[in-house]
C-alpha positions, 0 to 999 in steps of 0.5 A: 304148572300154573293155576288162575283165579279171579279175586276181588270181585273179578278185578284181579286175575291171579296166576299162581305157579305150583308144583306139578302135583299140586295144581288146582282148578283154575278160572273157567275160560268163559269167565276170564273172557267175560271179565276181560271183555267187560273191562272188569280186570284191573290187575294181573298178578303172577305169584311164583313164590311157591316155587321160587322168587327167581326164574332162570334166564339165559339157557340153563339159568346162568342168569337168575332173574328176580320175579318181583315183590308185589305183596310177597317175594316171588310175585309180579304185577303185569301193569303193561298187560293189564293196560293191553287187556283193557284195550285188547281183551280178546287178544289178551285172552288168547295169550292167557288161554294156555294158562287156563288148562283144566280151568 
């Protein structure tokens, strides 16, 4: 399960992976859409550290992949996605929308 929120006056979108039973309320879809459309988002970060610092690759996890270390082990900064968000805000919103369920 993932939660999402805008931080730093709406300049950072933080996606946080959590255990299924600990998911909280996320950013509202309209709020994220507006932040993307206005060009406010300067950073998109995925924090997977509450679950693991690695993600399984190749089927049943035969190859563990390190998530990253953006601030903490298990966090990854999506630099490329941030660039695309500035150029294609609506398409980025559509790609991120499944993570906003419940938000």
